[in-house]
TORPA-4810 file (N, C-alpha, C, O; in nm, 3 decimals):
<nodes>
NODE_1_1.859_-6.228_5.209_1.769_-6.170_5.119_1.624_-6.180_5.218_1.586_-6.277_5.285_M
NODE_2_1.559_-6.047_5.202_1.426_-6.073_5.299_1.330_-6.147_5.210_1.340_-6.148_5.087_L
NODE_3_1.230_-6.213_5.284_1.133_-6.277_5.235_1.028_-6.171_5.160_1.017_-6.052_5.190_A
NODE_4_0.963_-6.233_5.066_0.868_-6.151_4.969_0.723_-6.180_5.031_0.672_-6.291_5.035_N
NODE_5_0.670_-6.072_5.073_0.540_-6.094_5.154_0.444_-6.158_5.046_0.370_-6.247_5.086_P
NODE_6_0.440_-6.121_4.912_0.328_-6.145_4.820_0.349_-6.311_4.804_0.250_-6.384_4.792_A
NODE_7_0.478_-6.361_4.806_0.533_-6.486_4.784_0.473_-6.572_4.904_0.421_-6.680_4.875_L
NODE_8_0.477_-6.536_5.019_0.450_-6.588_5.144_0.318_-6.611_5.158_0.271_-6.717_5.198_I
NODE_9_0.249_-6.505_5.123_0.100_-6.505_5.115_0.048_-6.615_5.027_-0.033_-6.697_5.071_E
NODE_10_0.095_-6.618_4.900_0.068_-6.736_4.817_0.074_-6.864_4.862_-0.015_-6.949_4.854_K
NODE_11_0.209_-6.877_4.921_0.231_-7.012_4.990_0.138_-7.030_5.080_0.083_-7.139_5.071_I
NODE_12_0.093_-6.944_5.185_0.020_-6.958_5.286_-0.119_-7.026_5.246_-0.179_-7.104_5.321_D
NODE_13_-0.158_-6.992_5.136_-0.273_-7.035_5.082_-0.302_-7.177_5.024_-0.415_-7.222_5.004_T
NODE_14_-0.177_-7.242_5.001_-0.177_-7.361_4.933_-0.213_-7.463_5.032_-0.183_-7.440_5.148_L
NODE_15_-0.278_-7.578_5.002_-0.294_-7.698_5.068_-0.167_-7.774_5.103_-0.066_-7.764_5.034_P
NODE_16_-0.174_-7.860_5.226_-0.059_-7.920_5.255_0.017_-7.999_5.165_0.137_-8.017_5.188_G
NODE_17_-0.039_-8.051_5.063_0.013_-8.138_4.979_0.092_-8.069_4.877_0.185_-8.127_4.819_D
NODE_18_0.059_-7.942_4.851_0.111_-7.848_4.766_0.236_-7.801_4.812_0.335_-7.792_4.740_C
NODE_19_0.231_-7.768_4.950_0.341_-7.719_5.020_0.461_-7.811_5.026_0.576_-7.767_5.041_L
NODE_20_0.433_-7.941_5.016_0.528_-8.056_5.009_0.610_-8.020_4.859_0.732_-8.022_4.850_A
NODE_21_0.532_-7.992_4.761_0.581_-7.981_4.634_0.664_-7.833_4.632_0.772_-7.823_4.573_E
NODE_22_0.615_-7.743_4.688_0.695_-7.627_4.694_0.825_-7.633_4.769_0.921_-7.565_4.733_V
NODE_23_0.828_-7.710_4.869_0.937_-7.735_4.951_1.053_-7.813_4.876_1.174_-7.793_4.882_E
NODE_24_0.984_-7.907_4.804_1.083_-8.005_4.712_1.146_-7.908_4.594_1.263_-7.922_4.556_D
NODE_25_1.070_-7.824_4.549_1.126_-7.734_4.430_1.233_-7.645_4.484_1.339_-7.615_4.429_F
NODE_26_1.181_-7.605_4.613_1.298_-7.498_4.688_1.432_-7.584_4.707_1.544_-7.540_4.680_V
NODE_27_1.412_-7.685_4.747_1.535_-7.784_4.795_1.630_-7.802_4.658_1.753_-7.790_4.653_D
NODE_28_1.536_-7.836_4.545_1.592_-7.871_4.402_1.668_-7.749_4.369_1.783_-7.759_4.327_F
NODE_29_1.603_-7.614_4.387_1.696_-7.507_4.328_1.810_-7.479_4.398_1.915_-7.451_4.339_I
NODE_30_1.799_-7.483_4.541_1.930_-7.475_4.628_2.035_-7.576_4.585_2.151_-7.551_4.552_R
NODE_31_1.973_-7.699_4.591_2.100_-7.797_4.534_2.150_-7.779_4.396_2.268_-7.808_4.378_Q
NODE_32_2.079_-7.736_4.293_2.123_-7.694_4.183_2.231_-7.575_4.179_2.323_-7.569_4.097_R
NODE_33_2.209_-7.491_4.268_2.302_-7.369_4.279_2.422_-7.427_4.341_2.533_-7.398_4.296_D
NODE_34_2.406_-7.508_4.444_2.525_-7.563_4.499_2.616_-7.637_4.421_2.738_-7.633_4.432_Q
NODE_35_2.534_-7.723_4.321_2.610_-7.814_4.242_2.692_-7.720_4.128_2.802_-7.756_4.086_D
NODE_36_2.637_-7.614_4.089_2.668_-7.512_3.970_2.826_-7.459_4.063_2.939_-7.467_4.014_R
NODE_37_2.797_-7.412_4.186_2.942_-7.379_4.234_3.040_-7.473_4.237_3.153_-7.441_4.199_V
NODE_38_3.017_-7.589_4.279_3.108_-7.705_4.287_3.158_-7.713_4.154_3.281_-7.706_4.147_L
NODE_39_3.087_-7.728_4.034_3.129_-7.747_3.905_3.224_-7.634_3.880_3.336_-7.664_3.840_V
NODE_40_3.191_-7.497_3.901_3.302_-7.385_3.867_3.413_-7.392_3.950_3.519_-7.352_3.901_R
NODE_41_3.414_-7.436_4.072_3.531_-7.450_4.140_3.616_-7.559_4.104_3.737_-7.559_4.126_A
NODE_42_3.552_-7.653_4.048_3.643_-7.794_4.003_3.688_-7.719_3.865_3.811_-7.706_3.860_A
NODE_43_3.633_-7.677_3.775_3.682_-7.621_3.665_3.805_-7.537_3.683_3.906_-7.550_3.614_A
NODE_44_3.790_-7.449_3.783_3.886_-7.338_3.812_4.023_-7.412_3.870_4.138_-7.378_3.843_A
NODE_45_3.987_-7.512_3.949_4.098_-7.577_3.996_4.172_-7.676_3.910_4.289_-7.706_3.929_A
NODE_46_4.096_-7.725_3.811_4.160_-7.815_3.718_4.208_-7.741_3.591_4.267_-7.809_3.507_S
NODE_47_4.187_-7.599_3.567_4.232_-7.534_3.456_4.404_-7.546_3.445_4.456_-7.586_3.341_A
NODE_48_4.489_-7.506_3.565_4.623_-7.499_3.549_4.674_-7.639_3.483_4.749_-7.648_3.386_P
NODE_49_4.612_-7.755_3.563_4.658_-7.907_3.507_4.622_-7.912_3.361_4.720_-7.940_3.293_A
NODE_50_4.525_-7.895_3.299_4.477_-7.906_3.158_4.562_-7.809_3.085_4.594_-7.834_2.969_F
NODE_51_4.607_-7.686_3.152_4.664_-7.608_3.047_4.806_-7.659_2.996_4.849_-7.631_2.884_A
NODE_52_4.863_-7.723_3.074_4.978_-7.797_3.058_4.985_-7.881_2.947_5.088_-7.905_2.884_A
NODE_53_4.857_-7.932_2.922_4.824_-8.056_2.813_4.795_-7.969_2.703_4.859_-7.985_2.599_V
NODE_54_4.693_-7.863_2.712_4.636_-7.795_2.606_4.739_-7.702_2.529_4.738_-7.693_2.406_W
NODE_55_4.831_-7.633_2.611_4.901_-7.532_2.553_5.044_-7.608_2.534_5.129_-7.627_2.621_E
NODE_56_5.049_-7.649_2.393_5.182_-7.720_2.335_5.196_-7.698_2.211_5.092_-7.678_2.147_N
NODE_57_5.312_-7.696_2.147_5.351_-7.659_2.006_5.269_-7.747_1.903_5.213_-7.705_1.802_S
NODE_58_5.271_-7.880_1.950_5.204_-7.968_1.853_5.047_-7.940_1.821_4.996_-7.962_1.711_E
NODE_59_4.986_-7.894_1.923_4.847_-7.848_1.901_4.823_-7.712_1.863_4.708_-7.670_1.861_D
NODE_60_4.929_-7.630_1.832_4.910_-7.485_1.807_4.826_-7.475_1.673_4.735_-7.392_1.665_A
NODE_61_4.851_-7.544_1.587_4.754_-7.546_1.466_4.613_-7.541_1.506_4.539_-7.457_1.455_A
NODE_62_4.572_-7.624_1.593_4.419_-7.644_1.648_4.375_-7.500_1.703_4.257_-7.466_1.697_Y
NODE_63_4.468_-7.423_1.753_4.423_-7.291_1.853_4.363_-7.190_1.745_4.282_-7.103_1.778_D
NODE_64_4.413_-7.209_1.595_4.355_-7.104_1.506_4.236_-7.151_1.442_4.189_-7.087_1.348_A
NODE_65_4.175_-7.266_1.487_4.064_-7.341_1.415_3.956_-7.250_1.479_3.837_-7.267_1.453_V
</nodes>
């Protein structure tokens, strides 16, 4: 993704202590996105194992609820 010139201009006008906050926030957003990817991957990887537990005749009555 290309840099947004308007955003870069706004960031360039911030004092140093605010730049640290912006950097922390950007790091937070990047980490949050990585965490979401890992959660989705873990859910997808575990689905077959749980399917064997969830898909059984004893619990079929709960499927209709």
